[in-house]
C-alpha positions as CSV (number, residue, x, y, z in Angstrom):
1,M,97.3,88.0,114.3
2,H,97.7,84.5,112.9
3,G,97.2,82.7,109.6
4,P,98.5,79.9,107.4
5,A,101.9,80.1,105.7
6,G,102.0,82.6,102.8
7,T,98.9,84.6,103.5
8,G,100.9,87.9,103.9
9,K,101.1,88.2,107.6
10,S,104.6,89.7,107.6
11,A,103.7,92.1,104.7
12,I,100.8,93.3,106.8
13,A,103.1,93.7,109.9
14,Q,105.6,95.6,107.8
15,S,103.0,97.9,106.3
16,L,101.6,98.6,109.8
17,C,105.0,99.4,111.2
18,E,105.6,101.9,108.4
19,E,102.2,103.6,109.1
20,L,102.8,103.7,112.8
21,Q,106.3,105.1,112.4
22,A,104.9,107.9,110.2
23,Q,102.5,108.7,113.0
24,N,105.3,108.5,115.6
25,S,103.3,105.7,117.3
26,L,105.7,102.7,116.8
27,A,107.4,101.8,120.1
28,G,109.5,99.2,118.4
29,S,109.4,96.1,116.2
30,F,111.2,92.8,115.8
31,F,110.9,90.4,112.9
32,F,112.0,86.9,113.7
33,K,113.5,84.9,110.8
34,R,114.4,81.3,111.3
35,G,118.1,80.6,110.9
36,H,119.1,84.2,110.9
37,P,122.2,84.9,113.1
38,S,120.5,87.7,115.0
39,R,116.8,87.3,114.3
40,G,116.6,83.5,114.6
41,N,116.5,83.6,118.3
42,A,115.3,85.9,121.1
43,A,118.7,87.0,122.4
44,K,118.3,90.5,120.9
45,L,114.5,90.8,121.1
46,W,114.1,93.1,124.2
47,P,117.4,95.0,123.7
48,T,116.2,95.9,120.2
49,I,112.8,97.0,121.3
50,A,114.2,99.0,124.2
51,Y,116.7,100.7,121.9
52,Q,114.0,101.7,119.4
53,L,111.8,103.0,122.2
54,A,114.7,105.0,123.6
55,L,115.2,106.7,120.2
56,I,111.7,108.2,120.3
57,C,111.3,109.0,124.0
58,P,114.1,110.9,125.9
59,S,112.6,110.1,129.3
60,F,112.7,106.4,128.5
61,K,116.2,106.7,127.3
62,A,117.3,108.4,130.5
63,A,115.5,105.7,132.6
64,I,117.1,102.8,130.7
65,A,120.5,104.5,130.8
66,L,120.5,104.4,134.6
67,R,119.7,100.7,134.7
68,L,122.4,99.9,132.1
69,T,124.9,101.9,134.1
70,S,124.1,100.0,137.3
71,D,123.8,96.6,135.6
72,P,125.6,96.4,132.2
73,A,125.2,92.6,132.1
74,V,121.4,92.8,132.0
75,V,121.5,92.0,128.2
76,D,122.9,88.6,129.0
77,K,120.3,87.7,131.6
78,S,117.1,85.6,131.1
79,L,114.3,86.9,128.9
80,P,112.0,87.7,131.8
81,A,114.8,89.6,133.5
82,Q,115.6,91.5,130.3
83,L,112.0,92.4,129.9
84,Q,111.7,93.6,133.5
85,R,114.9,95.7,133.5
86,L,114.9,97.0,129.9
87,L,111.2,97.7,129.3
88,I,108.8,97.3,132.2
89,E,110.8,99.4,134.8
90,P,112.0,102.1,132.5
91,Y,108.5,102.4,130.9
92,H,107.0,102.9,134.3
93,D,109.5,105.6,135.1
94,A,109.2,107.4,131.8
95,D,106.4,110.0,132.6
96,A,106.3,111.1,129.0
97,L,104.9,107.7,127.9
98,N,101.9,107.7,130.3
99,D,99.8,109.8,127.9
100,R,101.2,108.5,124.7
101,S,99.6,105.6,122.7
102,L,102.3,103.3,121.4
103,I,102.4,99.8,119.7
104,I,105.1,97.1,119.7
105,V,105.1,94.7,116.8
106,I,106.7,91.2,117.0
107,D,106.4,89.3,113.8
108,G,107.1,85.6,113.1
109,L,107.1,84.4,116.7
110,D,106.9,80.8,115.3
111,E,110.3,81.4,113.6
112,C,112.1,81.9,116.9
113,E,114.1,78.8,117.6
114,D,112.9,76.6,120.5
115,E,109.2,76.3,121.2
116,A,109.9,76.7,124.9
117,R,111.5,80.1,124.2
118,Q,108.4,81.2,122.2
119,Q,106.2,80.3,125.1
120,E,108.5,82.1,127.5
121,I,108.1,85.3,125.5
122,L,104.4,85.1,125.5
123,R,104.2,84.4,129.2
124,S,106.5,87.3,129.9
125,L,104.5,89.7,127.8
126,A,101.4,88.8,129.8
127,K,103.0,90.7,132.7
128,F,103.7,93.8,130.6
129,S,100.4,95.5,130.8
130,R,100.2,99.3,130.3
131,P,97.0,101.2,129.3
132,T,98.8,103.2,126.7
133,L,100.8,100.3,125.2
134,R,99.6,97.6,122.9
135,I,101.6,94.7,121.6
136,L,100.9,92.9,118.3
137,I,102.1,89.3,118.0
138,V,102.2,87.8,114.5
139,S,102.6,84.1,114.0
140,R,101.6,81.0,112.2
141,P,98.8,79.1,114.1
142,E,101.2,76.6,115.7
143,V,99.6,74.4,118.3
144,H,101.8,75.4,121.2
145,I,101.3,79.1,120.5
146,K,97.5,78.7,120.2
147,Q,97.5,76.9,123.6
148,L,99.3,79.8,125.3
149,F,96.6,82.2,124.1
150,S,94.0,80.0,125.7
151,E,95.6,80.3,129.1
152,A,94.0,82.8,131.6
153,A,96.8,85.4,131.3
154,L,96.4,85.8,127.6
155,S,92.8,84.7,127.0
156,S,91.5,88.2,126.8
157,C,93.8,89.2,123.9
158,A,92.1,90.1,120.7
159,R,92.7,87.7,117.9
160,L,92.9,88.5,114.2
161,T,92.9,85.9,111.5
162,V,94.6,86.6,108.1
163,Q,92.8,84.6,105.4
164,G,93.4,84.3,101.7
165,S,91.4,86.5,99.3
166,L,91.0,85.8,95.6
167,E,89.9,89.4,95.1
168,D,92.9,90.9,96.8
169,V,95.3,88.6,94.8
170,E,93.6,89.7,91.6
171,V,94.1,93.3,92.4
172,Y,97.7,92.6,93.3
173,L,98.4,90.7,90.1
174,T,96.7,93.2,87.9
175,D,98.8,96.1,89.3
176,E,102.0,94.1,89.2
177,F,101.6,92.9,85.7
178,K,100.8,96.5,84.6
179,R,104.0,97.6,86.3
180,I,106.0,94.9,84.5
181,R,104.4,95.8,81.2
182,E,105.4,99.5,81.7
183,T,108.9,99.1,83.1
184,H,110.5,95.9,81.8
185,S,112.8,96.5,78.9
186,A,111.6,93.4,77.0
187,M,108.0,94.6,77.0
188,A,108.3,97.6,74.7
189,S,107.0,95.8,71.6
190,I,104.4,93.7,73.4
191,S,100.8,94.8,72.6
192,C,98.0,95.0,75.1
193,P,96.3,93.2,76.7
194,W,99.0,91.3,78.5
195,P,98.6,88.9,80.2
196,E,95.4,87.6,78.8
197,D,92.6,87.3,81.2
198,H,92.6,83.5,81.3
199,L,96.3,83.5,82.3
200,I,95.6,85.8,85.2
201,R,92.6,83.7,86.2
202,H,94.8,80.6,86.1
203,I,97.3,82.1,88.6
204,I,94.5,83.4,90.8
205,D,92.9,80.0,91.0
206,K,96.2,78.3,91.8
207,S,96.9,80.9,94.5
208,S,93.9,79.9,96.6
209,G,93.9,83.5,97.7
210,H,97.4,83.3,99.2
211,F,99.9,86.1,98.3
212,V,102.9,83.7,98.6
213,Y,102.1,82.1,95.3
214,A,101.2,85.2,93.5
215,A,104.3,87.1,94.7
216,T,106.5,84.2,93.7
217,V,105.0,84.2,90.2
218,I,105.6,88.0,89.9
219,R,109.2,87.7,91.1
220,F,109.8,84.9,88.5
221,V,108.1,86.8,85.6
222,E,109.7,90.2,86.2
223,D,113.4,88.9,86.2
224,N,115.2,91.4,84.0
225,D,117.4,88.7,82.4
226,F,114.4,87.0,80.8
227,D,111.4,87.7,78.6
228,P,108.3,88.2,80.9
229,V,106.0,86.7,78.2
230,E,108.0,83.5,78.1
231,R,108.4,83.3,81.8
232,L,104.7,83.6,82.3
233,V,104.1,80.8,79.8
234,L,106.6,78.7,81.8
235,V,104.6,79.3,85.0
236,T,101.2,78.6,83.6
237,R,102.3,75.4,81.8
238,H,104.4,74.2,84.7
239,Q,107.5,73.8,82.5
240,T,111.0,74.0,83.9
241,Q,114.4,73.8,82.3
242,E,116.5,70.8,83.2
243,Q,119.9,72.3,83.1
244,N,119.5,74.5,86.2
245,P,116.2,73.7,87.9
246,N,117.0,75.4,91.2
247,S,117.4,78.9,89.6
248,L,114.8,78.5,86.9
249,S,111.9,77.0,88.9
250,P,109.2,79.6,89.3
251,F,108.3,78.2,92.7
252,S,111.8,78.0,94.4
253,A,110.9,80.4,97.2
254,L,107.6,78.7,97.8
255,D,109.2,75.3,97.7
256,E,111.8,76.3,100.3
257,L,109.0,77.4,102.6
258,Y,107.2,74.1,102.2
259,L,110.4,72.1,102.7
260,Q,111.3,74.1,105.8
261,I,107.9,73.3,107.4
262,L,107.9,69.6,106.4
263,S,111.5,69.1,107.7
264,M,110.4,70.1,111.2
265,V,108.1,67.1,111.5
266,P,109.8,64.3,113.6
267,Y,107.5,61.5,112.5
268,R,109.0,61.0,109.1
269,P,107.7,57.5,108.2
270,Q,104.2,58.3,109.3
271,L,104.4,61.8,107.6
272,S,105.2,60.2,104.3
273,R,102.1,58.0,104.5
274,V,99.8,60.9,105.5
275,L,101.3,63.1,102.8
276,S,100.4,60.3,100.3
277,V,96.8,60.5,101.3
278,I,96.9,64.3,101.0
279,A,98.6,64.1,97.5
280,A,96.0,61.6,96.3
281,E,93.3,64.0,97.4
282,F,91.6,61.5,99.6
283,T,91.5,64.1,102.4
284,G,88.5,66.0,101.3
285,R,86.4,62.9,101.5
286,L,87.8,61.0,104.4
287,S,87.7,61.9,108.1
288,V,90.9,61.6,110.3
289,A,89.4,58.3,111.7
290,Q,88.9,56.9,108.2
291,I,92.4,57.9,107.2
292,G,93.7,56.1,110.3
293,Q,91.7,53.0,109.3
294,L,93.1,53.3,105.8
295,L,96.7,53.6,107.0
296,A,96.4,51.3,110.0
297,L,97.2,54.3,112.3
298,K,95.4,55.6,115.3
299,P,93.8,59.0,114.9
300,T,96.1,60.2,117.7
301,D,99.1,59.2,115.6
302,I,97.9,61.2,112.7
303,F,97.2,64.3,114.8
304,L,100.7,64.0,116.3
305,T,102.2,63.6,112.8
306,I,100.6,66.7,111.4
307,R,100.7,68.9,114.5
308,R,103.6,70.9,113.1
309,L,101.8,71.4,109.7
310,H,99.0,73.7,110.9
311,S,100.4,76.4,108.6
312,L,99.8,74.2,105.6
313,I,97.0,71.8,106.6
314,E,93.6,72.5,108.1
315,I,91.6,70.1,110.2
316,A,87.9,71.2,110.0
317,D,86.0,70.4,113.2
318,H,88.8,67.8,114.1
319,Q,87.5,65.6,111.4
320,H,88.6,66.4,107.8
321,I,92.0,67.3,106.6
322,S,92.4,69.9,103.8
323,V,95.3,72.0,102.4
324,Y,95.3,75.7,102.7
325,H,97.2,76.2,99.4
326,A,96.3,74.4,96.2
327,S,99.9,74.6,95.0
328,F,101.0,72.4,97.9
329,L,99.5,69.4,96.0
330,D,101.5,70.3,92.9
331,F,104.6,70.5,95.1
332,L,104.0,67.0,96.6
333,R,103.6,65.5,93.1
334,D,106.8,67.0,91.6
335,S,109.9,65.2,92.7
336,S,112.2,68.1,91.6
337,R,110.4,70.4,94.0
338,S,109.4,68.2,97.0
339,R,112.5,66.0,97.0
340,N,112.3,63.5,99.8
341,F,108.6,64.4,100.4
342,H,107.6,63.5,96.8
343,F,104.5,61.5,96.2
344,S,106.1,58.8,94.1
345,D,104.9,55.8,92.1
346,I,105.9,53.6,95.0
347,D,103.8,55.7,97.4
348,R,100.9,55.2,95.0
349,Q,101.4,51.5,95.1
350,H,101.6,51.4,98.9
351,L,98.4,53.6,99.1
352,A,96.6,51.3,96.7
353,T,97.7,48.3,98.8
354,D,96.6,50.0,102.0
355,T,93.2,50.8,100.4
356,L,92.6,47.2,99.4
357,E,93.6,45.8,102.8
358,A,91.4,48.3,104.6
359,L,88.4,47.3,102.5
360,S,89.1,43.6,102.7
361,Q,89.9,43.3,106.4
362,N,86.8,45.2,107.6
363,S,84.0,44.8,105.0
364,S,81.5,46.2,107.4
365,N,83.1,49.7,107.1
366,R,83.2,49.6,103.3
367,D,80.4,52.2,103.0
368,K,82.2,54.5,105.3
369,L,85.3,54.6,103.2
370,D,84.1,56.9,100.5
371,L,87.3,56.5,98.4
372,P,87.8,58.4,95.1
373,Q,87.2,56.3,92.0
């Protein structure tokens, strides 16, 4: 299951785990989290899954106990060796599992440090095939992960795409604002309707159907130390207080997600130029080849620059770049949010210069450069 950043993949995975656990059908789960001391890498992936499976199946527990007794250092071995000794072999020996349908959920594979380790996990899982066991991998659509699922061993896997839904966001916002209205101590004297329909519609439109934006707004508005009415006005008018911008910004969680993704791009000078084109909203009207002409970059350079941004940026038919999330443009244009990735006045000047040079140096392509007025 894959989808862009902020579409609610982890929330879906968590809800699924809760339902499976209630049905006694969850073999185990592991939620990667970048930078976390125990969930930021794969060192505890298979031991965690094996431990959880042992808790629900006595015969698996007995089988794995024998192996740990004979080889206590197995938890320090390579990932393929751990998978073989801690899961594949005990699972084969546990007769009680042969007629029982179970599911393993691994969320946030892209958050596991080291791309090579992520690929190693997938290749190892390709060997773990049991009729009664299914494995759900949840991840952003990073290039190296998508490539693995195109290989023969994984090509038969079912693929699910999580996409944004304006209707779902509207339902979520309506329910959450109702909850805030009924439970927040500052809302006792506020008459209905609140919020007004146009304010909810404003947030829905900004969300582009992604729950990350809506959830961030709700967390900001429902803060018990502030008036929800004033906080909602702050969000919809894009106003922030200067004395403590980090804590008062309604988009701090979303901004950290964007900064984290952008910081992983190694081609910083080229990235800045490509982000300028995106922030100026040239991308909806120019192909990758035309952007390359505009910036004096080869299309290959552009693809290499943005290859780590597939969670934020879509390339339709390998031609046109677009952003998944409308608020990403707001982020790039606000220096207090995007910091070093800010689309500044200097960037605007450079982009204007690039545009004039591209038009003047190759007048025969002028009609192809459909630049915004």
